[in-house]
C-alpha positions in Angstrom: 0.0 0.0 -0.2 0.8 3.6 -0.6 0.4 5.5 2.9 -0.5 8.9 3.8 1.3 9.1 7.8 -0.4 12.4 9.0 1.0 13.3 12.4 5.3 12.7 12.6 6.1 12.4 15.7 7.2 9.6 17.5 4.4 7.3 16.8 4.3 8.3 13.1 8.5 7.4 12.8 7.3 4.1 14.3 4.7 3.6 11.8 6.6 4.7 9.3 9.4 1.9 10.1 6.5 -0.8 10.9 4.7 -0.2 7.4 8.4 0.3 5.5 9.6 -3.7 7.1 6.3 -5.1 6.0 6.9 -3.6 2.5 4.5 -0.9 2.5 5.1 2.6 1.2 4.4 5.8 2.8 4.3 8.3 0.6 3.0 11.9 2.0 3.8 12.6 5.7 2.5 15.3 6.8 3.1 17.6 10.6 3.0 20.9 11.6 5.9 22.1 9.2 4.0 21.0 6.0 0.5 20.8 7.1 -0.3 22.7 3.9 0.2 19.7 1.9 -2.9 17.9 3.4 -4.5 18.3 0.3 -7.3 16.3 -1.5 -5.3 16.1 -4.3 -2.3 14.5 -2.6 -4.3 12.3 -0.6 -5.8 10.7 -3.8 -2.3 9.2 -4.7 -2.1 7.3 -1.5 -4.8 4.6 -0.7 -4.8 4.6 2.7 -4.4 7.3 5.2 -3.1 6.6 9.3 -3.9 9.6 11.4 -1.7 10.2 15.1 -2.5 13.7 15.5 -4.0 15.1 18.5 -7.5 16.0 19.7 -7.1 19.8 18.0 -6.5 18.9 14.5 -7.9 14.9 14.4 -11.7 16.0 13.5 -10.4 17.7 10.1 -8.1 15.2 9.3 -10.8 13.1 9.4 -12.9 14.5 6.9 -10.5 16.2 4.6 -9.6 11.8 4.1 -13.3 11.0 3.6 -13.7 14.5 1.2 -10.2 12.7 -1.0 -12.4 9.1 -0.7 -9.7 7.2 0.6 -9.6 5.1 3.6 -8.4 6.7 6.7 -7.5 5.1 10.8 -7.6 7.7 13.1 -5.6 7.3 16.5 -6.1 10.3 18.0 -7.9 10.9 21.4 -9.0 13.5 22.7 -11.8 14.3 19.8 -14.6 12.1 20.3 -16.8 14.9 20.9 -17.6 14.9 17.0 -16.7 11.5 15.9 -20.7 11.0 15.5 -20.4 14.1 13.1 -17.7 12.4 11.3 -19.2 9.0 11.0 -22.7 10.4 9.1 -20.0 12.6 6.6 -18.2 9.6 6.0 -21.4 7.6 5.7 -22.9 9.8 3.3 -20.0 10.2 1.1 -19.6 6.2 1.0 -15.9 6.9 2.6 -13.7 4.5 4.8 -13.0 4.8 8.6 -12.0 3.2 11.9 -11.4 5.1 14.6 -9.4 3.1 18.0 -8.5 4.3 21.2 -6.2 1.8 21.4 -4.7 0.1 17.9 -2.6 -2.7 20.3 -3.5 -6.2 19.9 -2.6 -6.8 23.6 -4.9 -4.1 25.0 -8.2 -5.2 22.7 -7.5 -8.6 24.5 -7.5 -6.3 27.5 -10.5 -4.6 26.7 -12.3 -7.9 26.4 -11.1 -8.9 29.7 -12.2 -6.0 31.0 -15.7 -6.9 30.0 -15.9 -10.1 31.2 -14.8 -9.2 34.6 -17.3 -6.5 34.6 -20.1 -8.9 33.7 -19.6 -11.0 36.6 -18.9 -8.5 39.4 -22.9 -6.8 38.0 -24.4 -8.7 40.7 -21.2 -8.3 43.5 -22.4 -4.9 44.9 -19.7 -5.2 47.9 -16.9 -4.8 45.0 -15.9 -1.1 44.0 -13.9 -0.6 41.2 -11.7 2.2 39.7 -9.6 2.5 37.2 -6.0 4.1 36.9 -4.2 5.1 33.8 -0.2 6.2 33.1 1.3 7.9 29.8 4.6 10.1 29.3 4.0 13.6 29.9 3.5 14.3 26.3 0.1 12.9 25.8 -2.2 15.7 25.6 -5.1 13.9 26.9 -6.4 13.0 30.3 -8.1 10.2 30.8 -7.0 8.9 28.6 -9.0 7.5 25.5 -8.5 4.0 26.5 -9.3 4.4 29.8 -12.7 5.9 28.5 -12.6 3.2 26.5 -12.8 0.8 29.7 -14.5 3.1 31.9 -17.7 3.1 29.1 -17.7 -0.3 29.1 -18.0 -0.7 33.1 -20.6 1.7 32.8 -22.4 -0.5 30.6 -22.0 -3.5 32.5 -22.2 -2.6 36.4 -25.7 -0.6 37.1 -24.5 0.3 40.5 -21.9 2.9 38.5 -24.1 5.9 36.3 -20.6 7.9 35.5 -17.0 8.5 35.1 -15.4 10.7 37.0 -11.5 12.0 35.7 -10.4 12.0 40.1 -11.0 10.4 42.1 -14.2 10.2 45.1 -16.4 9.2 47.6 -19.5 9.3 44.9 -20.2 5.3 45.0 -22.6 6.0 42.0 -18.9 7.5 39.8 -16.5 5.3 38.5 -13.3 7.6 39.3 -10.7 7.6 37.4 -7.0 8.1 38.3 -4.2 9.8 35.4 -1.1 10.5 35.6 1.9 11.7 33.8 4.8 9.9 33.8 7.7 10.0 31.9 9.2 7.7 30.1 5.6 5.7 30.4 4.3 4.4 27.1 1.3 3.0 28.3 0.2 1.7 32.0 -4.3 0.7 32.8 -5.5 -0.8 35.5 -9.1 -1.6 36.6 -8.7 -2.1 40.6 -12.5 -4.1 42.0 -12.2 -3.7 45.9 -14.1 -5.3 48.5 -13.4 -5.4 52.8 -11.9 -8.7 51.8 -10.0 -8.8 49.0 -8.9 -6.7 45.6 -9.3 -7.9 41.9 -6.8 -6.7 40.0 -6.8 -6.6 35.9 -4.0 -4.6 34.1 -2.2 -4.0 30.7 1.5 -2.1 31.2 3.3 -2.0 27.1 7.3 -1.6 27.2 6.8 0.6 24.2 5.1 2.1 21.0 5.5 -0.7 18.5 2.2 -2.6 19.9 0.2 0.4 19.3 2.0 0.9 15.9 1.7 -2.4 14.0 -2.1 -2.2 14.8 -2.6 1.0 13.4 -0.6 -0.6 10.0 -2.6 -3.7 10.5 -6.2 -1.4 10.6 -4.6 0.4 7.4 -4.6 -2.9 5.6 -8.0 -4.3 6.9 -8.9 -1.0 5.3 -7.8 -1.0 1.7 -10.7 -1.6 -1.0 -13.3 -1.7 1.7 -15.9 1.2 2.4 -17.3 1.5 6.0 -17.0 2.4 9.4 -14.7 -0.4 11.4 -13.3 -0.7 14.7 -10.6 -3.1 15.8 -12.6 -5.9 17.2 -13.4 -6.3 13.1 -9.7 -6.5 12.2 -9.6 -8.6 15.1 -12.3 -11.1 14.7 -12.8 -10.6 18.1 
């Protein structure tokens, strides 16, 4: 594939390395120094786009890719208040979009484990639950998109939790997410169920960013010649 890489920071450079190692070509690289090169005409020279920028630019970048009729993989977080708008536009244009809060195969397995554990806890009100997440200090949003996904999975299965908050709280109806920013942590997410008798924890710790980048390239290959809106569950066959 010929890949357009939108966002050429640390993650973008790892994605490029992995994509090239798998026989793909990165034919368009966009960062803050050449943002004017992100045009419909340039995008149309590529087979698929991978977007890893930030919460303030992701939506516009996704819309530009859909306008160009190029499949787009988006891994930026912090912009999901406009996700439904992007999906609607993608469907109107018969485009192709795959968003994931985390592309790591391990994290997507962790999502499935989280749902199973939350389901088991649904009738065990003696257990309270909270989430902690640790990332590097350059991460622009808190809580992480991965933590939000984990929280929303828990909320969908535990009736006793009504909302999540990015702080510790004594309100039993609120799921606490505690965010820490510590270098050089690439990402750790922990779900902790606590009772007077014992604690149960599940943890995912990324050792580096390669897992995220590998998953993004897998997603791009999956989107090639497809139409519609997809998720990593589609890529991994869950």
